C-alpha positions as MATLAB code, in Angstrom:
seq = 'MTTPRGFLRLRHIIAPSGPIPVSRSTWYARIATGDFPPPVKIGRMSLWAVEDIDALVARLKDDAERHSAPRRASRSACPAEQV';
ca = [
     124.947   98.303   88.154;
     125.457   95.008   86.601;
     124.396   94.454   83.011;
     121.006   92.879   82.491;
     121.032   89.354   80.923;
     118.066   89.911   78.817;
     114.327   91.574   78.983;
     111.002   89.948   78.678;
     107.578   91.420   77.241;
     104.697   91.212   79.226;
     103.111   88.457   77.521;
     105.950   86.241   78.398;
     105.440   87.382   82.160;
     101.510   87.217   82.820;
      98.810   84.564   82.308;
      97.988   81.997   80.476;
     101.811   82.021   78.752;
     104.055   83.390   81.966;
     104.717   82.230   85.333;
     102.671   84.892   87.106;
      98.984   84.397   86.831;
      97.744   87.528   87.118;
      95.859   89.584   84.164;
      97.178   92.603   82.641;
      95.353   94.860   84.709;
      96.260   93.370   88.044;
      99.739   93.625   86.897;
      99.941   97.102   86.404;
      97.835   97.657   89.394;
     100.700   96.210   91.362;
     103.036   98.033   89.604;
     101.600  101.291   90.917;
     101.500   99.985   94.136;
     105.099   98.888   94.092;
     104.374   95.201   94.396;
     105.649   94.388   90.893;
     108.976   95.949   89.303;
     108.405   98.757   87.102;
     108.812   98.304   83.420;
     112.066   99.685   81.385;
     110.594  101.525   78.161;
     112.619  100.888   74.940;
     110.842  103.393   72.381;
     106.897  102.154   73.040;
     107.963   99.273   74.148;
     107.392   98.150   77.671;
     110.347   95.359   79.034;
     111.342   93.769   82.250;
     114.646   92.638   83.098;
     115.298   88.971   83.473;
     116.932   89.834   86.859;
     113.824   91.483   88.449;
     111.119   88.826   87.245;
     113.303   85.828   88.547;
     113.264   87.983   91.908;
     109.774   88.524   91.742;
     108.738   84.737   91.404;
     110.977   83.696   94.019;
     109.422   86.362   96.649;
     106.112   85.025   95.510;
     107.178   81.446   95.835;
     108.496   82.149   99.285;
     105.150   84.164  100.227;
     103.052   81.349   98.983;
     104.874   78.757  100.978;
     104.996   80.944  104.102;
     101.027   81.177  103.912;
     100.641   77.623  103.386;
     102.435   76.223  106.088;
     100.331   74.493  108.548;
      99.169   76.275  111.322;
      98.092   75.031  115.292;
      94.964   74.081  116.515;
      93.716   76.992  118.625;
      92.770   75.774  122.339;
      89.199   76.940  121.497;
      89.125   73.911  119.227;
      89.759   71.348  121.259;
      86.950   68.805  122.197;
      85.135   69.077  125.589;
      86.655   66.854  128.461;
      84.446   63.299  128.344;
      82.924   62.586  131.767;
];
C-alpha cells in the first residue's frame, strides 16, 4: 500500500466549492451504496485520500462522456417513403 499524497475535507469535495456537484446527504448515501469512497477517520474528522477523490472524479467524467455519446437514430424514426 502506498502512502497517500494527502487528505481532503468534505467541503473541498462536494458542491459548491468542490468538483463533485452533490449535497452532503447524497454524498453519504452514495458511500453507503458503495458508489463513493468511505472516509478515513482521524479523531472526529472524516477525511478522504486525494487519490480516492482523483479516481472518483476520473470515473465520473468517463461515465458522463460515455452516456453523452451521440446515439444512432432508430429505424422507426425514419420518415415514410414519399410516393
